[in-house]
Backbone atoms as SQL, in Angstrom:
CREATE TABLE atoms (id INTEGER PRIMARY KEY, chain TEXT, resi INTEGER, resn TEXT, atom TEXT, x REAL, y REAL, z REAL);
INSERT INTO atoms VALUES
  (1, 'A', 1, 'MET', 'N', 69.081, 96.381, 65.682),
  (2, 'A', 1, 'MET', 'CA', 68.738, 96.186, 67.374),
  (3, 'A', 1, 'MET', 'C', 70.694, 96.248, 67.416),
  (4, 'A', 2, 'VAL', 'N', 70.668, 97.687, 68.074),
  (5, 'A', 2, 'VAL', 'CA', 71.720, 98.043, 68.496),
  (6, 'A', 2, 'VAL', 'C', 72.220, 97.768, 69.958),
  (7, 'A', 3, 'ARG', 'N', 73.694, 96.757, 70.236),
  (8, 'A', 3, 'ARG', 'CA', 73.883, 95.938, 71.376),
  (9, 'A', 3, 'ARG', 'C', 75.176, 96.722, 71.948),
  (10, 'A', 4, 'ILE', 'N', 75.594, 96.100, 73.136),
  (11, 'A', 4, 'ILE', 'CA', 77.003, 96.292, 73.618),
  (12, 'A', 4, 'ILE', 'C', 78.340, 95.648, 72.717),
  (13, 'A', 5, 'ALA', 'N', 79.148, 96.132, 72.295),
  (14, 'A', 5, 'ALA', 'CA', 80.629, 95.609, 72.045),
  (15, 'A', 5, 'ALA', 'C', 81.237, 95.452, 72.880),
  (16, 'A', 6, 'SER', 'N', 81.649, 96.592, 73.691),
  (17, 'A', 6, 'SER', 'CA', 82.544, 96.724, 74.605),
  (18, 'A', 6, 'SER', 'C', 82.328, 97.889, 75.742),
  (19, 'A', 7, 'ALA', 'N', 82.542, 97.476, 76.966),
  (20, 'A', 7, 'ALA', 'CA', 82.647, 98.551, 78.070),
  (21, 'A', 7, 'ALA', 'C', 83.498, 98.284, 79.011),
  (22, 'A', 8, 'SER', 'N', 83.934, 99.411, 79.625),
  (23, 'A', 8, 'SER', 'CA', 84.515, 99.580, 80.921),
  (24, 'A', 8, 'SER', 'C', 84.342, 100.400, 81.841),
  (25, 'A', 9, 'ALA', 'N', 84.364, 100.478, 83.028),
  (26, 'A', 9, 'ALA', 'CA', 84.266, 101.112, 84.171),
  (27, 'A', 9, 'ALA', 'C', 85.191, 102.657, 84.424),
  (28, 'A', 10, 'GLU', 'N', 84.394, 103.387, 84.516),
  (29, 'A', 10, 'GLU', 'CA', 85.286, 104.734, 84.918),
  (30, 'A', 10, 'GLU', 'C', 85.054, 105.084, 86.543),
  (31, 'A', 11, 'PRO', 'N', 85.648, 106.012, 86.923),
  (32, 'A', 11, 'PRO', 'CA', 85.457, 106.180, 87.929),
  (33, 'A', 11, 'PRO', 'C', 84.341, 107.298, 88.346),
  (34, 'A', 12, 'GLY', 'N', 83.504, 107.318, 89.293),
  (35, 'A', 12, 'GLY', 'CA', 82.076, 107.872, 89.248),
  (36, 'A', 12, 'GLY', 'C', 80.899, 107.238, 88.853),
  (37, 'A', 13, 'TYR', 'N', 81.283, 105.522, 88.635),
  (38, 'A', 13, 'TYR', 'CA', 80.734, 104.961, 88.180),
  (39, 'A', 13, 'TYR', 'C', 79.470, 105.663, 86.672),
  (40, 'A', 14, 'VAL', 'N', 80.804, 105.215, 86.099),
  (41, 'A', 14, 'VAL', 'CA', 80.516, 105.683, 84.601),
  (42, 'A', 14, 'VAL', 'C', 80.879, 104.680, 83.605),
  (43, 'A', 15, 'LEU', 'N', 80.133, 103.935, 83.030),
  (44, 'A', 15, 'LEU', 'CA', 80.623, 102.995, 81.964),
  (45, 'A', 15, 'LEU', 'C', 80.873, 103.800, 81.039),
  (46, 'A', 16, 'ALA', 'N', 81.656, 103.350, 80.295),
  (47, 'A', 16, 'ALA', 'CA', 82.167, 103.966, 78.432),
  (48, 'A', 16, 'ALA', 'C', 81.906, 103.068, 77.895),
  (49, 'A', 17, 'LEU', 'N', 80.771, 102.889, 76.991),
  (50, 'A', 17, 'LEU', 'CA', 80.887, 101.438, 76.123),
  (51, 'A', 17, 'LEU', 'C', 81.083, 102.004, 74.421),
  (52, 'A', 18, 'THR', 'N', 80.866, 100.581, 73.389),
  (53, 'A', 18, 'THR', 'CA', 80.983, 100.674, 72.377),
  (54, 'A', 18, 'THR', 'C', 79.671, 99.997, 71.973),
  (55, 'A', 19, 'PHE', 'N', 79.033, 100.166, 71.073),
  (56, 'A', 19, 'PHE', 'CA', 77.969, 99.759, 70.701),
  (57, 'A', 19, 'PHE', 'C', 78.250, 99.210, 69.158),
  (58, 'A', 20, 'THR', 'N', 77.691, 98.198, 69.007),
  (59, 'A', 20, 'THR', 'CA', 77.692, 97.483, 67.887),
  (60, 'A', 20, 'THR', 'C', 77.291, 98.223, 66.402),
  (61, 'A', 21, 'ASP', 'N', 76.951, 99.412, 66.428),
  (62, 'A', 21, 'ASP', 'CA', 76.732, 100.445, 65.218),
  (63, 'A', 21, 'ASP', 'C', 78.158, 100.951, 64.852),
  (64, 'A', 22, 'GLY', 'N', 78.953, 100.866, 65.804),
  (65, 'A', 22, 'GLY', 'CA', 80.123, 101.789, 65.650),
  (66, 'A', 22, 'GLY', 'C', 80.119, 102.871, 66.519),
  (67, 'A', 23, 'THR', 'N', 79.026, 103.665, 67.689),
  (68, 'A', 23, 'THR', 'CA', 79.067, 104.778, 68.475),
  (69, 'A', 23, 'THR', 'C', 79.453, 104.500, 69.543),
  (70, 'A', 24, 'ALA', 'N', 79.986, 105.770, 70.488),
  (71, 'A', 24, 'ALA', 'CA', 80.371, 105.158, 71.655),
  (72, 'A', 24, 'ALA', 'C', 80.278, 106.386, 72.317),
  (73, 'A', 25, 'GLY', 'N', 80.210, 105.715, 73.393),
  (74, 'A', 25, 'GLY', 'CA', 79.623, 106.904, 74.721),
  (75, 'A', 25, 'GLY', 'C', 79.684, 106.646, 76.113),
  (76, 'A', 26, 'ARG', 'N', 79.391, 107.491, 76.723),
  (77, 'A', 26, 'ARG', 'CA', 79.635, 107.237, 78.869),
  (78, 'A', 26, 'ARG', 'C', 78.248, 107.433, 78.889),
  (79, 'A', 27, 'VAL', 'N', 77.642, 106.681, 80.518),
  (80, 'A', 27, 'VAL', 'CA', 76.727, 106.368, 80.787),
  (81, 'A', 27, 'VAL', 'C', 76.963, 106.801, 82.539),
  (82, 'A', 28, 'ASN', 'N', 76.163, 107.606, 83.074),
  (83, 'A', 28, 'ASN', 'CA', 76.921, 107.483, 84.591),
  (84, 'A', 28, 'ASN', 'C', 75.771, 107.313, 85.318),
  (85, 'A', 29, 'LEU', 'N', 75.986, 106.377, 85.719),
  (86, 'A', 29, 'LEU', 'CA', 74.872, 105.569, 86.761),
  (87, 'A', 29, 'LEU', 'C', 74.760, 105.526, 88.215),
  (88, 'A', 30, 'ALA', 'N', 75.755, 106.580, 88.627),
  (89, 'A', 30, 'ALA', 'CA', 76.124, 107.123, 89.895),
  (90, 'A', 30, 'ALA', 'C', 74.419, 107.413, 90.750),
  (91, 'A', 31, 'HIS', 'N', 73.223, 107.618, 89.754),
  (92, 'A', 31, 'HIS', 'CA', 72.162, 107.366, 90.655),
  (93, 'A', 31, 'HIS', 'C', 71.477, 106.360, 90.994),
  (94, 'A', 32, 'LEU', 'N', 72.044, 104.819, 90.234),
  (95, 'A', 32, 'LEU', 'CA', 71.701, 103.555, 90.704),
  (96, 'A', 32, 'LEU', 'C', 72.162, 103.420, 92.033),
  (97, 'A', 33, 'VAL', 'N', 73.114, 103.708, 92.457),
  (98, 'A', 33, 'VAL', 'CA', 74.174, 102.868, 93.581),
  (99, 'A', 33, 'VAL', 'C', 73.591, 102.735, 94.624),
  (100, 'A', 34, 'GLY', 'N', 73.307, 102.039, 95.099),
  (101, 'A', 34, 'GLY', 'CA', 72.688, 101.576, 96.502),
  (102, 'A', 34, 'GLY', 'C', 71.376, 101.605, 96.439),
  (103, 'A', 35, 'LYS', 'N', 70.395, 101.055, 95.130),
  (104, 'A', 35, 'LYS', 'CA', 69.109, 100.861, 94.716),
  (105, 'A', 35, 'LYS', 'C', 68.783, 99.774, 94.638),
  (106, 'A', 36, 'GLY', 'N', 68.119, 98.411, 95.915),
  (107, 'A', 36, 'GLY', 'CA', 67.495, 97.557, 95.026),
  (108, 'A', 36, 'GLY', 'C', 68.695, 96.338, 94.691),
  (109, 'A', 37, 'VAL', 'N', 68.676, 96.271, 93.296),
  (110, 'A', 37, 'VAL', 'CA', 69.848, 95.128, 93.301),
  (111, 'A', 37, 'VAL', 'C', 71.108, 95.728, 92.714),
  (112, 'A', 38, 'PHE', 'N', 71.266, 97.153, 92.909),
  (113, 'A', 38, 'PHE', 'CA', 72.129, 98.083, 92.553),
  (114, 'A', 38, 'PHE', 'C', 73.186, 98.190, 94.322),
  (115, 'A', 39, 'ALA', 'N', 72.435, 97.652, 95.041),
  (116, 'A', 39, 'ALA', 'CA', 73.249, 97.934, 96.259),
  (117, 'A', 39, 'ALA', 'C', 74.651, 97.672, 96.033),
  (118, 'A', 40, 'ALA', 'N', 75.119, 96.396, 95.782),
  (119, 'A', 40, 'ALA', 'CA', 76.099, 95.586, 95.503),
  (120, 'A', 40, 'ALA', 'C', 77.551, 96.826, 94.931),
  (121, 'A', 41, 'TRP', 'N', 76.870, 97.795, 93.784),
  (122, 'A', 41, 'TRP', 'CA', 77.837, 98.500, 93.740),
  (123, 'A', 41, 'TRP', 'C', 78.427, 99.972, 94.582),
  (124, 'A', 42, 'ARG', 'N', 77.723, 99.946, 95.783),
  (125, 'A', 42, 'ARG', 'CA', 78.623, 100.732, 96.978),
  (126, 'A', 42, 'ARG', 'C', 80.001, 100.076, 97.001),
  (127, 'A', 43, 'ASP', 'N', 79.891, 99.031, 96.210),
  (128, 'A', 43, 'ASP', 'CA', 81.725, 98.483, 96.545),
  (129, 'A', 43, 'ASP', 'C', 82.087, 98.943, 95.083),
  (130, 'A', 44, 'PRO', 'N', 83.104, 99.461, 94.865),
  (131, 'A', 44, 'PRO', 'CA', 83.566, 99.956, 93.377),
  (132, 'A', 44, 'PRO', 'C', 84.353, 99.294, 92.539),
  (133, 'A', 45, 'ALA', 'N', 84.812, 97.982, 93.389),
  (134, 'A', 45, 'ALA', 'CA', 85.541, 96.786, 92.368),
  (135, 'A', 45, 'ALA', 'C', 84.693, 96.037, 92.053),
  (136, 'A', 46, 'PHE', 'N', 83.263, 96.382, 92.962),
  (137, 'A', 46, 'PHE', 'CA', 82.403, 95.364, 92.328),
  (138, 'A', 46, 'PHE', 'C', 82.128, 95.627, 90.959),
  (139, 'A', 47, 'PHE', 'N', 81.426, 97.212, 90.692),
  (140, 'A', 47, 'PHE', 'CA', 81.113, 98.067, 89.841),
  (141, 'A', 47, 'PHE', 'C', 82.121, 97.947, 88.543),
  (142, 'A', 48, 'ALA', 'N', 83.151, 98.020, 88.775),
  (143, 'A', 48, 'ALA', 'CA', 84.454, 98.089, 88.052),
  (144, 'A', 48, 'ALA', 'C', 84.632, 96.491, 87.241),
  (145, 'A', 49, 'GLY', 'N', 83.839, 95.606, 87.849),
  (146, 'A', 49, 'GLY', 'CA', 83.950, 94.146, 87.119),
  (147, 'A', 49, 'GLY', 'C', 83.100, 93.745, 86.367),
  (148, 'A', 50, 'VAL', 'N', 82.361, 95.001, 85.409),
  (149, 'A', 50, 'VAL', 'CA', 81.365, 95.259, 84.548),
  (150, 'A', 50, 'VAL', 'C', 81.710, 94.140, 83.071),
  (151, 'A', 51, 'GLN', 'N', 80.895, 93.099, 82.722),
  (152, 'A', 51, 'GLN', 'CA', 81.536, 92.445, 82.020),
  (153, 'A', 51, 'GLN', 'C', 80.125, 92.303, 80.416),
  (154, 'A', 52, 'VAL', 'N', 80.454, 92.314, 79.281),
  (155, 'A', 52, 'VAL', 'CA', 79.419, 91.660, 78.188),
  (156, 'A', 52, 'VAL', 'C', 79.107, 91.049, 77.853),
  (157, 'A', 53, 'ASP', 'N', 77.967, 90.441, 78.208),
  (158, 'A', 53, 'ASP', 'CA', 77.285, 88.808, 77.839),
  (159, 'A', 53, 'ASP', 'C', 77.369, 88.812, 76.711),
  (160, 'A', 54, 'PRO', 'N', 77.687, 87.223, 76.662),
  (161, 'A', 54, 'PRO', 'CA', 78.498, 87.192, 75.456),
  (162, 'A', 54, 'PRO', 'C', 77.414, 87.075, 73.841),
  (163, 'A', 55, 'LYS', 'N', 76.006, 86.838, 75.220),
  (164, 'A', 55, 'LYS', 'CA', 74.595, 85.863, 74.427),
  (165, 'A', 55, 'LYS', 'C', 73.448, 87.386, 74.271),
  (166, 'A', 56, 'THR', 'N', 73.531, 88.215, 75.259),
  (167, 'A', 56, 'THR', 'CA', 72.378, 89.278, 75.189),
  (168, 'A', 56, 'THR', 'C', 73.440, 90.523, 74.591),
  (169, 'A', 57, 'ARG', 'N', 74.201, 90.652, 74.964),
  (170, 'A', 57, 'ARG', 'CA', 75.086, 91.937, 74.598),
  (171, 'A', 57, 'ARG', 'C', 74.806, 92.935, 75.016),
  (172, 'A', 58, 'THR', 'N', 74.456, 92.831, 76.446),
  (173, 'A', 58, 'THR', 'CA', 74.605, 94.016, 77.273),
  (174, 'A', 58, 'THR', 'C', 75.243, 93.511, 78.208),
  (175, 'A', 59, 'VAL', 'N', 75.467, 94.946, 79.354),
  (176, 'A', 59, 'VAL', 'CA', 76.251, 94.657, 80.487),
  (177, 'A', 59, 'VAL', 'C', 75.984, 94.189, 81.528),
  (178, 'A', 60, 'CYS', 'N', 76.389, 93.744, 81.837),
  (179, 'A', 60, 'CYS', 'CA', 76.224, 92.631, 83.544),
  (180, 'A', 60, 'CYS', 'C', 77.319, 92.307, 84.235),
  (181, 'A', 61, 'TRP', 'N', 76.864, 91.959, 85.644),
  (182, 'A', 61, 'TRP', 'CA', 77.587, 91.845, 87.025),
  (183, 'A', 61, 'TRP', 'C', 77.058, 90.422, 87.538),
  (184, 'A', 62, 'PRO', 'N', 77.998, 90.120, 88.233),
  (185, 'A', 62, 'PRO', 'CA', 77.421, 89.158, 88.978),
  (186, 'A', 62, 'PRO', 'C', 76.054, 89.362, 89.900),
  (187, 'A', 63, 'GLY', 'N', 75.485, 87.886, 89.884),
  (188, 'A', 63, 'GLY', 'CA', 73.916, 88.119, 90.692),
  (189, 'A', 63, 'GLY', 'C', 73.294, 88.171, 89.772),
  (190, 'A', 64, 'GLY', 'N', 73.030, 88.350, 88.467),
  (191, 'A', 64, 'GLY', 'CA', 72.249, 88.690, 87.738),
  (192, 'A', 64, 'GLY', 'C', 72.058, 90.112, 87.740),
  (193, 'A', 65, 'ILE', 'N', 72.677, 91.176, 87.909),
  (194, 'A', 65, 'ILE', 'CA', 72.760, 92.392, 87.163),
  (195, 'A', 65, 'ILE', 'C', 72.842, 92.621, 85.946),
  (196, 'A', 66, 'ASP', 'N', 72.095, 93.228, 85.161),
  (197, 'A', 66, 'ASP', 'CA', 71.848, 93.328, 83.805),
  (198, 'A', 66, 'ASP', 'C', 71.586, 94.747, 83.765),
  (199, 'A', 67, 'LEU', 'N', 71.873, 95.625, 82.229),
  (200, 'A', 67, 'LEU', 'CA', 70.910, 96.736, 82.045),
  (201, 'A', 67, 'LEU', 'C', 70.259, 96.435, 80.357),
  (202, 'A', 68, 'ASP', 'N', 69.395, 97.275, 80.468),
  (203, 'A', 68, 'ASP', 'CA', 68.703, 97.077, 78.890),
  (204, 'A', 68, 'ASP', 'C', 69.666, 97.897, 78.174),
  (205, 'A', 69, 'PRO', 'N', 70.031, 97.284, 77.188),
  (206, 'A', 69, 'PRO', 'CA', 71.336, 97.824, 76.341),
  (207, 'A', 69, 'PRO', 'C', 70.698, 99.237, 75.051),
  (208, 'A', 70, 'ASP', 'N', 69.314, 99.201, 74.905),
  (209, 'A', 70, 'ASP', 'CA', 68.138, 100.109, 74.133),
  (210, 'A', 70, 'ASP', 'C', 68.462, 101.517, 74.769),
  (211, 'A', 71, 'VAL', 'N', 68.422, 101.037, 76.341),
  (212, 'A', 71, 'VAL', 'CA', 68.489, 102.554, 77.172),
  (213, 'A', 71, 'VAL', 'C', 69.539, 103.300, 77.270),
  (214, 'A', 72, 'LEU', 'N', 70.392, 102.133, 77.425),
  (215, 'A', 72, 'LEU', 'CA', 72.082, 102.302, 77.625),
  (216, 'A', 72, 'LEU', 'C', 72.452, 103.569, 76.124),
  (217, 'A', 73, 'HIS', 'N', 72.078, 102.828, 75.215),
  (218, 'A', 73, 'HIS', 'CA', 72.803, 103.867, 73.835),
  (219, 'A', 73, 'HIS', 'C', 71.798, 104.753, 74.217),
  (220, 'A', 74, 'ALA', 'N', 70.012, 105.145, 74.487),
  (221, 'A', 74, 'ALA', 'CA', 69.929, 106.096, 73.848),
  (222, 'A', 74, 'ALA', 'C', 70.513, 107.242, 75.239),
  (223, 'A', 75, 'ARG', 'N', 70.973, 106.729, 76.211),
  (224, 'A', 75, 'ARG', 'CA', 71.617, 107.544, 77.293),
  (225, 'A', 75, 'ARG', 'C', 72.612, 108.306, 76.714),
  (226, 'A', 76, 'ALA', 'N', 73.858, 107.260, 76.477),
  (227, 'A', 76, 'ALA', 'CA', 74.849, 107.497, 75.779),
  (228, 'A', 76, 'ALA', 'C', 75.225, 108.559, 74.381),
  (229, 'A', 77, 'MET', 'N', 73.752, 108.368, 73.526),
  (230, 'A', 77, 'MET', 'CA', 73.833, 109.209, 72.702),
  (231, 'A', 77, 'MET', 'C', 72.898, 110.469, 72.801),
  (232, 'A', 78, 'GLY', 'N', 72.507, 110.819, 74.019),
  (233, 'A', 78, 'GLY', 'CA', 71.846, 111.579, 74.404),
  (234, 'A', 78, 'GLY', 'C', 70.233, 111.901, 73.625),
  (235, 'A', 79, 'LYS', 'N', 69.883, 110.519, 73.700),
  (236, 'A', 79, 'LYS', 'CA', 68.548, 110.857, 72.784),
  (237, 'A', 79, 'LYS', 'C', 67.289, 109.785, 73.796),
  (238, 'A', 80, 'PRO', 'N', 66.177, 110.246, 73.185),
  (239, 'A', 80, 'PRO', 'CA', 65.025, 109.630, 73.921),
  (240, 'A', 80, 'PRO', 'C', 64.922, 108.493, 74.256),
  (241, 'A', 81, 'LEU', 'N', 64.491, 108.461, 75.701),
  (242, 'A', 81, 'LEU', 'CA', 64.828, 106.595, 76.143),
  (243, 'A', 81, 'LEU', 'C', 63.461, 105.981, 75.238),
  (244, 'A', 82, 'PRO', 'N', 63.979, 104.417, 74.919),
  (245, 'A', 82, 'PRO', 'CA', 62.585, 104.073, 73.977),
  (246, 'A', 82, 'PRO', 'C', 61.616, 104.182, 75.024),
  (247, 'A', 83, 'GLY', 'N', 60.397, 104.235, 74.412),
  (248, 'A', 83, 'GLY', 'CA', 59.095, 104.139, 74.621),
  (249, 'A', 83, 'GLY', 'C', 58.729, 105.995, 75.559),
  (250, 'A', 84, 'THR', 'N', 59.921, 106.780, 75.327),
  (251, 'A', 84, 'THR', 'CA', 59.273, 107.776, 76.073),
  (252, 'A', 84, 'THR', 'C', 59.947, 108.950, 75.548),
  (253, 'A', 85, 'ASP', 'N', 59.253, 110.303, 75.512),
  (254, 'A', 85, 'ASP', 'CA', 60.527, 111.320, 74.633),
  (255, 'A', 85, 'ASP', 'C', 61.247, 112.156, 75.458),
  (256, 'A', 86, 'SER', 'N', 62.074, 111.744, 76.281),
  (257, 'A', 86, 'SER', 'CA', 62.744, 112.102, 77.460),
  (258, 'A', 86, 'SER', 'C', 64.093, 111.805, 77.302),
  (259, 'A', 87, 'ALA', 'N', 65.131, 112.281, 77.420),
  (260, 'A', 87, 'ALA', 'CA', 66.125, 111.269, 77.097),
  (261, 'A', 87, 'ALA', 'C', 66.956, 111.713, 78.831),
  (262, 'A', 88, 'ALA', 'N', 65.862, 112.372, 79.895),
  (263, 'A', 88, 'ALA', 'CA', 66.557, 112.739, 80.952),
  (264, 'A', 88, 'ALA', 'C', 65.675, 111.357, 82.388),
  (265, 'A', 89, 'ALA', 'N', 64.818, 110.648, 81.534),
  (266, 'A', 89, 'ALA', 'CA', 64.367, 109.584, 82.473),
  (267, 'A', 89, 'ALA', 'C', 65.039, 108.731, 83.076);
């Protein structure tokens, strides 16, 4: 299982990620801003507060916001999302 080793926020709601398998990539999350639990991301400073949860090894923000590390890895590597045959989902 590949998990997140480090994460940092970049302008435009992009995460720069390094994974536990040594790969690295960027994931644009702008399409989520303002939707449901991601409403807090309307404040770029909130988004910039991304952290890596030491237990689950995925990205997280205050309020219980987190993202699936397998999906992030697939998107960062341009591979099909888990359970699909499309990297665009």
